[in-house]
N, C-alpha and C positions, 0 to 999 in steps of 0.2 A: 503494499499500499504506500501511498504518497500523500503529502500534505496539500491541502487546497484552502485558500481563504475565499470566503463568500461574503456578499452582501445581499440581503433579502428583506422583504416587507412581511410583517405579520398580518393578522386579520384586521388589526386595528390601524394599519398604515404605519406602524412605527419601524424604523430602520434597524435591522439586526446585522451585526458583523461577527465573525468568528472563524474557527479553523476546523476542517473535517479531515479525518484519515481514512480515505477511501482508495479505490483502485483506479478511478477514472473521473473525468468531468462529468459524464452521464450519471455515473452512480451517485456523484455528489448532488446533482439536481433532483434525481429520484429521492434521495434521502430527505432534501430540503422540502419536496412536495408532501412526503409522508408526515413531516412536522407542521404542515399547513402554512408554509412560508412561500411567498412569491419570489423567485430567484431574479436578482438584478445582474449579478456578475459572479463568476467562479474563476479564479486564478490559481495556477499551480504555484506552490511555494518553493518547491526544489529548484536550486539555482540552475540545474542542468535542463529544467523543463523549457521547451520553446515557446510555450504559450504564455509565459509570464509577462513579456513585454515591458514598457516603460515603467509601469507601476511597480513590478518587482524590482527594477534597478533602484526606484526610490525607496522602496522597502528595505533593501539591503544596506542602506546607509543608516539604518536605525542603530541605536546604541543602547546598550544595557548598563545600568548603573552599577557602581561598585558593590553596594549592599546587596542588590539582587543577584549580581554575579557570584558574590560570596555564598549566598544561600543556595544557588544552583550547584556549585562545587561540593558543599556540604552534603546536599541530598544525593548527588551522583556518587559521592564517596561512599555513602551509606548503602545505596543500592548496588554498587559494584562489589562492596564487601560482602553482600548477600548473594554473590555469585549469579546476579542477573547479567545477561548479555547486554551489550551496549544498546541494541535496538529496543529491548524491553525497558531499559533503564530511561531512555529517551521517551518512550511511550508514557511512562509514569510521570515523568517530569512535565511533558505536555498537559497531562490531565491535571496536575497539581498547579500549573503556572497561574499566577494571579492577574497578569495583564496580557493583553492581546499581542503586544510586541514580543514578549518572551515566548509566547506559544508559536508565533510565526518563525521566529529564528530557530527554536528547537525543531519545529516541523521541517525547516530547510535543512538543518543538520542531519536530521533523520532521513531525509530523502537522499542526501549525499551518501550517508552510510549504507543505505539499501542499494545504492548504485555501485557499491564496491569499494568506496573510499574508506580509509582509516578515520577515526574520530578526529584526529589532529588535522588531517588534510580537509576534512569536512568543514572544520571551524575555520580554515583558511579562507573559505568562501565568504566569511563574515567577519572581516578584520576589525570593524568598528565594534562589534559585539564581544569578541574574544581577542585580547591584546596578544601581541607576539609572544610575550612571556608565558602566558597561559598556554598558547599552542605548542611552544617548545617543550614545557614541562609535560604536557599531556602526551606528546610524542615519545618522550623519553619513558614515560610511565607505561605506554603501550608496548614498547620495545622490551622493557625490562620485566613486564608482567606484574607491575606494582601500581596499576592505574588507581586503585582506591586509595593507596597511601599517598600518591601524588596529588590526588583531588583533595584529600584532607589537609595536606600542606598548603595547597592553594587557598583553601577556605580560611585557614589560620593566617595566611599572608594577608588576604584581603580584609579580614576583620581587624588585624593589627594596624594596617594603613588607614582604615576608616576610623578607628579609635584615635589614632594620633591626629588625623586630620580634624576630627571633631574637637578634641581637646585644645589644639591650636586655635581653631575657630572660635570656641567659646571664650577663650582667654582675650582674644582680640575685639570681641563684640563690645565690651564695656567701654574701652576708650573711643570706639567708633561712634557709639550712641551719645556719649558725653560730648564729644566735639560737634556732632550734628545738632544736637539740641541747643548747645551754647551758641553755635554760629547762628542758629535760626533766631533765638532770643536777642542777639546782638543786632541782627538785621531789622527785627521788629522795633527795637528800641530807636534805632538810628532814623528809620524811615516813618515812623508814626509817633512815637512818645516825645522824642526830643523836639521835633518841630512844633507840636502842640503846647508843650510847656513853655519853651523858650520863646515862642511867637509872641507871647503876652508882653515881653519886655522889648521887643524889637521897635515898636512904635513909640516908645518912651525916649527921652533925652539921655537916659542912663547909657554910659559907655559899658558894653558888655565885656566880661573878662575874656582874655586870650583863648582860654580852653573852650569856653562856650562859643566863641566865634569859629574856632576850628571845628567843633562838632556840628555847628550849623552848616558850615561849608562842606563837611563830609556827607551830612544828611542830604543836602540839596544835590550834591554830586550823585549820590546813590539813587535818589528818586528820579533824577533826570536821565541817568545813562545805566540804571540797574538792569533793564531788560536786555540792553545792548551787551553788557558784561556777560550776562546769562547765555545769550546767543553765542557769544565768542567763545565762551568756555565750552559749551556744547559742541561747537564746530571743532575746537581744539581737541576735545576727547574723541570725536569721530575720526579726525585725521590722524590722531595718535594711535587709535585702534587699528585703522587700516595699515599705518606704517609698520605696526608690529607683525603684520602678516607677510611682509617681505623679509626673506631670511637675512639679507645684509643689515637692514635696520634693526631687526630684532637681534642680531647678534651684537651690534654696537651698543644697544640698550642694555642687554644682559651683561656685557663687559663693564659698563659703567656702574651697574647695580652691584657687581662684585667689589668694586673699589670704594663704595660708599662705607663711611665709618661704622654706622650701626646696622644698616641694612645688608651690607655685604657679608659679614660673618653669618647672619641669620640665613640668607639665601644659600651660602656654601654648605652650611650645616644641614639645612633641609634636603638639598640635592644629594649630599653625601649620605644621608640616612636612607633615602629611597634606593639609591644605587647599591649600597652595602646590603640591605635586606633583600633586595631582589637578587643580587648575585649570590648571597648565602643560600637561598632556597633552590636556586638553579644548580649550584655546585653540589650541594647535598643530595639532590635528586639524581645525581649521576650525569648531568649534562656536562659535556666537555667545556673546558674554561674558555676557549675561543667563541663557542656558540653562546655561552652564558654572558660574555661580555657584549656580544652583539645584541642580545635580547635586553640586557640590562640598560644599555644605552638609551633604549626607548623611554625609560621612565625619568630620565634626567631632563628636566624642563629648561635649565640654563644652557644656552647653546655653546658658549665657550667650554663649560664642563663636559658637555656631550661630545664635543670635538676631542677633548682631552681623552674620553673613553674610546672613541675611535682610533685615536693615535696609539693609545695602549694597546688596542686590539691588533693594530698593524705591527707595532714593535714586538708583541708577544709571538705573533706569527712568523716573524723573522728570527725567533730563537731566544728572545729576551725573557727574563722572569717577569711575573705579574707585579710584584712590588717594585722592582726597579723601573719598569716602563711606566707604572702609575706615578712613581716619585718624579720622574723626568718631566711630567706635565705641570707640576707645581700648583695644581688646581685642587687637590684633596687634602684633607687634615692629615698632618704627620702621624697621628695615632692610628688612623685607618691603615696607612701605609706599613707602619711597623708591625701591626697585628697580621696583616696578610703576609709579611715577610716571615714572621714567626710561624704562621701556618704552613708556609711553603718548606720551612726548614724541618718542622716536625711531622710533616705529612698529614696534618689535620687542617687543611686549608678550609673546608667548609664550616667546621666548628669555629675557627678563629675569625672568619669573616661574620659569622653569626654574632660572636661576642662583640665584634667591631660595630655591626649594625645596632645592637643593643646599647653600646656606649654612645653612638652618635645620636640615637633617639633621646637618650637622657640629656645629652648636651643640647639638643634642640629645644626640649621642654624647659631646661634651665634657662636658655637664652631668651625664649619667649616670655618666661615668668619675670625675668629680670627687665626685659624691655617694657612689659606692661606695668610693672611696679614703678618704673621711672616715668612713663607716659602720664600715668594718672595724676600724680601731684603737679607735673609741669603743665598739663591741660588745665587743671583747677586753678593754678596760679595765673596762667595766661589769660583765661577766660574771665576770671575774677577781676584781674587787674583792668581789662577792657571795660567790664561792667561798671567798675569803680570810677574810672575816667568819665563814663557817661553819666553817672549819677552826680559826680562833682560839676560837670558842665551844666547840669540842670539846676543844682542847688546853690551854685555861687551867685547867680544873679539875685535869687531870693535872699541870701545872706547880706549881700551888699544893699539891697533895698531896705532891709531892716536896720541896717546901721544908719543909712541916711535918714530914716524916719526918726530914729532917736536923736 
């Protein structure tokens, strides 16, 4: 049987979408008629099917989230450990899938497997759903007969990455909220509160303090040109986003980010953590070091560091050692390089890389916590100082007027 995606109308005219596991389009239409549905379209999900057309190509660009992919790997590991075949495991996963996207992707993989492809080769047809590292590990698991073990390690890896990403994101949320709210309060004070309060004194013969005059000028400037600044910032953000899509511009930006005083170490530590954790699971699963480096380069988001991994791969292919080749790039932390060198000397490369990954993860968490602990008081002091200046600019004319009355 193969997978087919359908669109149909029920008796009430409501649109229904889903996936069927049948032998042909005719059988799919017959099954829909038995369910009381009016068939609109039936498309083959298997990538080898000729009837898929443009809609299938669009569907193949769908991406599965990290959390959902981790759940799939965990469920597949459980089913494989119970000695189910790949076909039966995929059937069970299709039935348990919560979203239509996951069902369609799994049905496409199943169609490739039924056509005679291995599971890893079938997943290659859906690169956005299954990253290269996953496909490399699954290929190694199929060859070694340890597919369930490899799937379990992949699930652990995805869960650890998701937990680290969530932890870092939660730590950075508070400074972002504080700065956003404070900026909004300052804009409201300058554009609405200050003009109304200080405007009372502008028609009098009283000479306003310099701080008040400065605030009035800033307020008038923002009210006159605020929308233009907002449009300019929006356009700059769009241009910047498009520029980052070009490899040369993205490479220069990433290189500058690595040289920044506070951001640079954080970016380096985050990429080193992803690289080390990915390399550890690949090497420990029996994937050759060269293939592991090639797959691990895909998780390094900083382009100069990714180029360093690619250079390491070339030097390793020419006969160099992993630690020395990595050290020559001067891109990764020395601790990571030394632990890899120790693993090469002791014959426990996978275990030492795993220790290096754990060390880099702790260092990343420490850097993020230190950064946020510094950002919070700095943001409070800066925003509090700006609000204090606005309040003083509003109160100084009132204080001077009271002194004149006395």
